[in-house]
C-alpha positions in Angstrom: -12.0 7.8 -26.9 -12.2 8.3 -22.9 -13.2 12.0 -23.7 -16.1 10.5 -25.6 -17.2 8.0 -22.9 -16.8 11.0 -20.1 -19.1 13.1 -22.2 -21.7 10.6 -22.6 -21.5 9.7 -18.9 -22.0 13.5 -18.0 -24.9 13.8 -20.2 -26.6 10.7 -18.7 -25.8 12.0 -15.1 -27.1 15.5 -16.2 -30.3 14.2 -17.6 -31.0 10.9 -16.1 -33.2 11.6 -13.3 -34.9 14.5 -15.2 -35.7 12.5 -18.1 -36.9 9.5 -16.0 -39.3 11.8 -14.5 -40.3 13.3 -18.0 -40.9 9.8 -19.2 -43.3 8.9 -16.2 -45.1 12.3 -16.7 -45.1 11.5 -20.5 -46.5 8.2 -19.9 -49.4 9.6 -18.0 -49.8 12.5 -20.5 -50.1 9.8 -23.2 -52.6 7.6 -21.4 -54.7 10.7 -20.6 -54.8 11.9 -24.3 -55.5 8.5 -25.4 -58.2 8.1 -23.0 -59.8 11.6 -23.9 -59.2 10.9 -27.5 -61.0 7.7 -27.3 -63.9 9.4 -25.2 -64.3 12.5 -27.3 -63.9 10.9 -30.8 -64.7 7.3 -30.6 -67.4 7.3 -28.0 -69.0 10.7 -28.1 -68.3 11.1 -32.0 -66.9 14.6 -31.7 -65.3 15.6 -34.9 -61.7 14.7 -34.7 -60.2 18.1 -35.0 -62.4 19.3 -32.2 -61.9 16.4 -30.0 -58.2 16.1 -30.3 -58.1 19.9 -29.6 -60.1 19.5 -26.4 -57.8 16.6 -25.3 -54.5 18.1 -26.2 -55.1 21.5 -24.5 -56.9 20.0 -21.2 -53.7 17.8 -20.9 -51.4 20.6 -21.6 -52.3 22.5 -18.4 -52.1 19.2 -16.1 -48.7 18.4 -17.7 -47.3 21.6 -17.0 -48.0 21.7 -13.3 -46.9 18.0 -13.1 -43.4 19.2 -14.6 -43.1 22.1 -12.2 -44.2 20.2 -9.0 -41.7 17.4 -9.8 -38.8 20.1 -10.6 -38.4 18.6 -13.9 -39.2 22.1 -15.3 -38.6 25.6 -14.4 -41.9 27.3 -13.6 -41.7 29.7 -16.7 -45.4 29.3 -18.0 -45.0 31.6 -20.9 -42.1 29.9 -22.1 -43.8 26.6 -21.7 -46.9 27.8 -23.4 -45.1 29.1 -26.4 -42.8 26.1 -27.0 -45.7 23.5 -26.3 -48.3 25.4 -28.5 -46.3 24.3 -31.5 -46.1 20.9 -30.5 -49.9 20.8 -29.6 -50.8 22.2 -33.1 -48.6 19.4 -34.7 -50.2 16.6 -32.3 -53.7 18.1 -33.2 -53.1 18.1 -36.9 -51.6 14.6 -36.9 -54.4 13.1 -35.0 -56.8 14.7 -37.3 -54.8 13.3 -40.3 -54.6 9.9 -39.0 -58.4 9.6 -37.9 -59.8 11.4 -40.9 -57.6 10.3 -43.9 -55.7 7.2 -42.6 -58.9 6.0 -41.0 -57.3 5.0 -37.8 -59.3 5.3 -34.3 -58.7 8.3 -32.1 -56.9 6.2 -29.6 -54.6 4.7 -32.0 -53.9 8.0 -33.6 -53.1 9.7 -30.4 -50.7 6.9 -29.5 -48.9 7.1 -32.5 -48.4 10.9 -32.3 -47.7 11.1 -28.7 -44.8 8.6 -28.9 -43.4 10.2 -32.0 -43.2 13.8 -30.4 -42.0 12.6 -27.0 -38.2 12.7 -27.3 -38.5 15.6 -29.7 -40.3 17.5 -27.0 -37.7 16.8 -24.3 -34.8 17.9 -26.5 -36.5 21.1 -27.4 -37.5 21.9 -23.9 -33.8 21.3 -22.8 -32.7 23.5 -25.6 -35.1 26.5 -24.5 -33.6 26.1 -21.0 -36.9 24.7 -19.5 -35.3 21.7 -17.9 -33.9 21.9 -14.5 -30.2 20.9 -14.2 -29.6 20.9 -10.6 
């Protein structure tokens, strides 16, 4: 039992600060995507697929630099781009689905999608070796 407790303590210690920064950047990212989705889809009446694409990819670059500057992520843009592209495509398609088929607003859709993909993204970044551990 002590082995399992030590294992969990080591994981929390290893990921605690980085995950906290990842959360803060994630909150900023989520708020920015929601605001841009609201602006493009709800206010400017841009089609959901186009509006969500613009929102997600604009925030993609801002988020990368925030991760690197805060030392959450290693500065490996190509790896970040390749791993994030899949998540961005999923996010765009899910926002489009929720807006056009479920009939939610752009802001509501992007909130649901961003929240659902958040933890999965961190775990995947860690698996790909992008998260600093020092």
